[in-house]
Structure formats: structure tokens, C-alpha cells
C-alpha positions as CSV (number, residue, x, y, z in Angstrom):
1,M,93.8,90.1,116.3
2,S,93.3,93.4,118.0
3,A,91.9,91.7,121.1
4,S,95.0,89.6,121.6
5,K,97.7,90.9,123.8
6,Y,100.4,89.2,121.8
7,I,100.1,88.3,118.1
8,T,102.1,85.3,117.1
9,L,103.5,84.6,113.7
10,S,101.4,81.5,113.3
11,S,98.2,83.5,113.8
12,S,99.2,86.5,111.7
13,I,100.2,84.6,108.5
14,P,96.7,83.2,107.9
15,M,95.4,86.7,108.4
16,Y,97.8,88.1,105.9
17,N,96.8,85.4,103.4
18,A,93.1,86.3,103.9
19,L,93.7,90.0,103.5
20,L,95.9,89.6,100.4
21,E,93.3,87.3,98.8
22,H,90.5,89.8,99.5
23,L,92.5,92.7,98.0
24,E,93.5,90.6,95.0
25,N,89.8,89.9,94.3
26,I,89.1,93.6,94.3
27,I,92.0,94.4,92.1
28,Y,91.7,91.5,89.6
29,V,88.1,90.2,89.7
30,D,85.7,92.8,91.1
31,Y,87.4,96.0,89.9
32,N,84.4,97.0,87.8
33,N,82.3,97.2,91.0
34,Y,84.6,100.0,92.4
35,S,85.7,103.4,91.3
36,K,89.2,103.8,89.8
37,E,90.2,105.7,93.0
38,I,89.2,102.9,95.2
39,V,91.0,100.3,93.1
40,D,94.1,102.5,93.0
41,A,94.0,102.8,96.8
42,V,93.5,99.0,97.2
43,K,96.5,98.4,94.9
44,M,98.7,100.7,97.1
45,G,97.5,98.9,100.3
46,Y,98.1,95.5,98.6
47,E,101.7,96.4,97.8
48,K,102.3,97.7,101.4
49,L,100.8,94.5,102.8
50,K,103.0,92.3,100.6
51,L,106.0,94.2,101.9
52,Y,105.2,93.5,105.5
53,Y,104.2,89.9,104.6
54,A,107.6,89.3,103.0
55,K,109.3,90.4,106.2
56,S,107.8,87.4,108.0
57,D,110.1,85.2,105.9
58,Q,113.0,86.7,107.7
59,S,111.8,85.5,111.1
60,N,113.7,82.6,112.7
61,I,110.4,80.9,113.6
62,Y,108.8,81.2,110.2
63,P,109.3,77.5,109.3
64,I,107.8,76.5,112.6
65,A,104.9,78.9,112.3
66,T,103.9,77.7,108.8
67,S,104.5,74.0,109.4
68,K,101.6,71.5,109.5
69,V,103.8,69.0,111.4
70,F,103.6,69.0,115.2
71,F,106.4,67.7,117.2
């Protein structure tokens, strides 16, 4: 994404999903593999990422960006 000049909603939503899934795995599945400090930091990052992800719902083009139907 950093190499793109303009990030579109349709390309950022799958990235959010992948990041959230990865963080969820650390928090809920692999937490024994990390120190408590790391897991706590991941939880804070996860909550912040969910906050920004929720803001994408407010976009006027969200239904188009997440649609599997092409016109």
C-alpha cells in the first residue's frame, strides 16, 4: 500500500481484514508465544485498528467497495 500514490477503499478493506485477523491470532490463539507486554500492545493496536476500520462504514462508497457485483 505504501507504494501506491492513492489508496482506494476497495484495496484498503482487505488489508484491514488481514491485519485484524493477524492481530486476533496473536491475542486469542498464539498469546502463549509472546510476552504479556507484547500481547497488551497488540490488543491496543487491535482496538485502534478497529476504530479506523469502523470509519470506513461511514464512506459513501463503502457498499460499492465491498460489493462482489460488477456493473
